[in-house]
C-alpha positions as CSV (number, residue, x, y, z in Angstrom):
1,M,6.5,4.5,33.7
2,S,3.2,6.3,33.8
3,T,0.5,6.0,31.2
4,D,1.1,9.6,30.0
5,T,4.8,9.0,29.5
6,T,4.1,5.8,27.6
7,E,1.6,7.5,25.4
8,A,4.0,10.4,24.7
9,T,6.8,8.0,23.9
10,H,4.5,6.1,21.5
11,T,3.4,9.3,19.8
12,M,7.0,10.4,19.4
13,N,7.9,7.1,17.9
14,Q,5.0,7.3,15.4
15,D,6.0,10.9,14.5
16,S,9.6,9.7,13.9
17,I,8.5,6.9,11.7
18,A,6.1,9.2,9.8
19,D,9.0,11.7,9.3
20,D,11.3,8.9,8.0
21,W,8.6,7.8,5.5
22,A,8.0,11.4,4.4
23,Q,11.7,11.8,3.9
24,A,11.9,8.6,1.8
25,L,8.9,9.8,-0.3
26,E,10.6,13.2,-0.9
27,E,13.8,11.4,-2.0
28,Q,11.8,9.3,-4.4
29,A,9.9,12.3,-5.8
30,S,13.2,14.2,-6.3
31,S,14.8,11.3,-8.2
32,A,11.6,10.3,-10.1
33,A,11.2,11.1,-13.8
34,P,9.1,14.1,-14.5
35,D,6.4,12.1,-16.3
36,S,6.0,9.5,-13.5
37,A,2.9,9.3,-11.4
38,P,2.9,11.2,-8.1
39,A,3.7,9.1,-5.0
40,F,1.0,8.5,-2.4
41,D,1.6,10.2,0.9
42,T,0.1,8.0,3.7
43,V,0.9,10.6,6.4
44,N,-1.4,13.3,5.1
45,A,-5.2,13.1,5.2
46,P,-7.3,13.2,2.0
47,A,-8.2,16.6,0.4
48,A,-10.8,18.8,2.2
49,P,-14.4,18.7,0.9
50,G,-14.1,22.2,-0.7
51,N,-10.9,21.4,-2.5
52,A,-11.3,21.1,-6.3
53,A,-8.4,18.6,-6.4
54,A,-10.7,16.1,-4.7
55,G,-12.2,15.2,-8.1
56,G,-15.6,16.8,-7.8
57,G,-17.3,19.4,-9.9
58,A,-20.1,21.8,-9.4
59,N,-22.7,19.0,-9.7
60,G,-22.4,18.0,-6.0
61,S,-20.2,15.0,-6.5
62,I,-17.8,16.1,-3.8
63,P,-20.0,15.0,-0.9
64,D,-20.5,11.6,-2.6
65,I,-16.8,10.9,-2.8
66,Q,-16.2,12.1,0.7
67,M,-18.6,9.4,2.0
68,V,-16.4,6.6,0.7
69,L,-13.0,8.0,1.5
70,D,-13.1,6.6,5.1
71,I,-14.3,3.1,4.2
72,P,-11.6,0.7,5.4
73,V,-10.3,-1.8,2.8
74,Q,-7.8,-4.7,3.1
75,L,-4.5,-3.8,1.3
76,S,-2.1,-6.6,0.9
77,V,1.1,-7.3,-0.9
78,E,1.5,-10.8,-2.4
79,L,5.0,-12.2,-2.5
80,G,4.1,-15.3,-4.4
81,R,1.9,-18.5,-4.3
82,V,2.3,-22.2,-4.3
83,K,-0.1,-25.2,-4.1
84,V,1.0,-28.0,-1.8
85,P,-0.7,-31.0,-0.4
86,I,-1.8,-31.0,3.2
87,K,0.8,-33.6,4.2
88,Y,3.5,-31.1,3.2
89,I,1.9,-28.4,5.4
90,L,1.9,-30.7,8.3
91,Q,5.6,-31.4,7.9
92,L,6.6,-27.7,8.1
93,A,8.7,-26.7,11.1
94,Q,10.6,-23.6,12.2
95,G,13.3,-23.0,9.6
96,S,11.4,-24.8,6.7
97,V,11.6,-23.1,3.3
98,V,8.6,-22.9,1.1
99,E,9.4,-22.3,-2.6
100,L,7.0,-19.9,-4.2
101,D,6.1,-19.5,-7.9
102,A,7.6,-15.9,-8.0
103,L,11.2,-15.2,-9.1
104,A,13.6,-13.1,-7.1
105,G,13.4,-9.5,-8.3
106,E,9.9,-9.9,-9.8
107,P,7.4,-7.2,-8.9
108,M,5.1,-7.8,-6.0
109,D,1.3,-7.8,-6.5
110,V,-0.6,-5.1,-4.5
111,L,-4.2,-6.3,-3.8
112,V,-7.1,-4.3,-2.4
113,N,-9.8,-6.6,-1.1
114,G,-8.3,-9.4,-3.1
115,Y,-8.2,-7.5,-6.5
116,L,-5.0,-6.6,-8.2
117,I,-4.6,-2.8,-8.4
118,A,-0.8,-2.4,-8.8
119,Q,2.6,-4.0,-8.8
120,G,5.7,-2.7,-6.9
121,E,9.0,-3.4,-5.4
122,V,9.9,-3.8,-1.7
123,V,11.6,-0.9,0.1
124,V,13.0,-0.7,3.6
125,V,12.9,2.4,5.7
126,N,14.1,2.2,9.4
127,D,13.7,-1.5,9.5
128,K,10.1,-1.3,8.3
129,F,9.0,-2.8,5.0
130,G,7.1,-0.8,2.4
131,I,6.3,-1.1,-1.3
132,R,7.1,1.4,-4.0
133,L,4.5,1.2,-6.7
134,T,6.0,0.6,-10.2
135,D,2.9,-0.2,-12.2
136,I,-0.8,0.7,-11.6
137,V,-3.5,-1.4,-13.2
138,T,-5.8,0.8,-15.3
139,P,-9.4,1.2,-14.2
140,S,-10.6,-0.5,-17.4
141,E,-8.3,-3.5,-16.8
142,R,-9.5,-3.7,-13.2
143,M,-13.2,-3.8,-14.4
144,R,-12.3,-6.5,-17.0
145,R,-10.7,-8.6,-14.3
146,V,-13.7,-8.1,-11.9
147,S,-16.2,-9.0,-14.6
148,R,-14.3,-12.3,-15.4
149,S,-14.5,-13.5,-11.8
């Protein structure tokens, strides 16, 4: 297979996955309550600099926010935690089960750079895992948590 064919196939697969996620987000939006928060669309880029929806006003804050929109952050979803002694870790083998402190059906924690920003439930689209946000931590609560640590 040539490099061009491989790249074209890879691009088509990415487009297919993006379409599947977009369809799942549309289904969620159509079944969501009218007062629920809008879903994030990871397929589309952020708003253009001239767009009023970007959160800026006439005071020149739009360029300021545009500077930080492309800064990469680590987003992780935490299933649960457990503290174990090193001797237990050394005994782990393929097929071992590690019991976590989270209960089945409990919401997962969504962390950005190690800070809790939301909770959600696991969803599966085309054999890929995702998370549907069910609760967003308010900015004031996030600031309280940051100041405590």
